[in-house]
N, C-alpha and C positions, 0 to 999 in steps of 0.2 A: 878657502875664504875665511876672513876674520870678520866678525860682526860686533861692533860696539853699540849696545842697546841700552837706551834709558828709558825705564818705563816703571809704572807703579806695581810694586810686589805686594803679595798677599792674597787672601781669599776673595771670593766674590762680594762678601759683605764689606770688605775693606774698600774695595774698588767703587762699590755703590756709594759709601759714605763720603768719599772724595768729592763727588758730585755736589754734595751739600756743604762740605767743609773742606776746603783745599789743603788746610794744614794737617789733615788727618792722614795724609799719604805717606807712605813709606816708598821712598824713590830706590829702585834698583838700578845699578850702573854696572854693566858686565861687559867684559871683552872676551870672547871665547871663539875657538875654531868651530864653524859651523858643520856638524857632522849629519844632521838630519833635523828636520822640522816636521812634526806632525800636525796637521790642521784638524782641530777637534771641535768644529762648530764655532763656539763663541770664545775659545782658548786657543792659544798656540803653544805646543810643548816644544821647547829646545833642547837639544842633547849635546852635551860636551863630548869632546873626543875620548874623555875618560869613562864614559858610560853614564855619568849621572845626568839628571835632567831637572828643568824647572819650567813651569807653567806660567804664561802670562795671560791674564784675564781680561776679556773685553765685555762691555756690556750690550754691544750689538755685533751680530755675527758677520755684517757687511764690513765692518772695521776690521775684524780679524782677517777676513779675506783680502782686503786692500794690503795690509802689512804683509801677508804671506805672498801676495802678487809681487810686491816691490822687492822682497827678498828674492824671489825666483827670477826676477828680472836682472838683478845684481848678479846672481850666478850665471845666468846665460850670457851676460856680457863679460863675464871673466874678470870681474873686479876683485882685487886682493883684500880690500878693506871697504866695508859700508859702515857708516854711522847713521843711527836712526833714533830719534827721540819720538816715541809713540805714545807718550802720555795722554795728548789731546784726544787721540783715537780710541783710547781704552774707555772713555767716559761717554 
């Protein structure tokens, strides 16, 4: 499965600052093969098929879980491509 993900990249303090100043955000836009996703409370760790990884930070644990659930649903449905813009759920 390929996942096209648009998200705010950076550490927790950067994501927190976006809530106050939307122009502070650095937007990540990645297309990658979904090898594994680790749900780590209020962050999701995505792993590329080459072994490298990146974390997506959320300010609320429920939002991270909703994105994780949406990805699992796409996997279960056998979708080849899923596109998600999760920026609103990160804040």
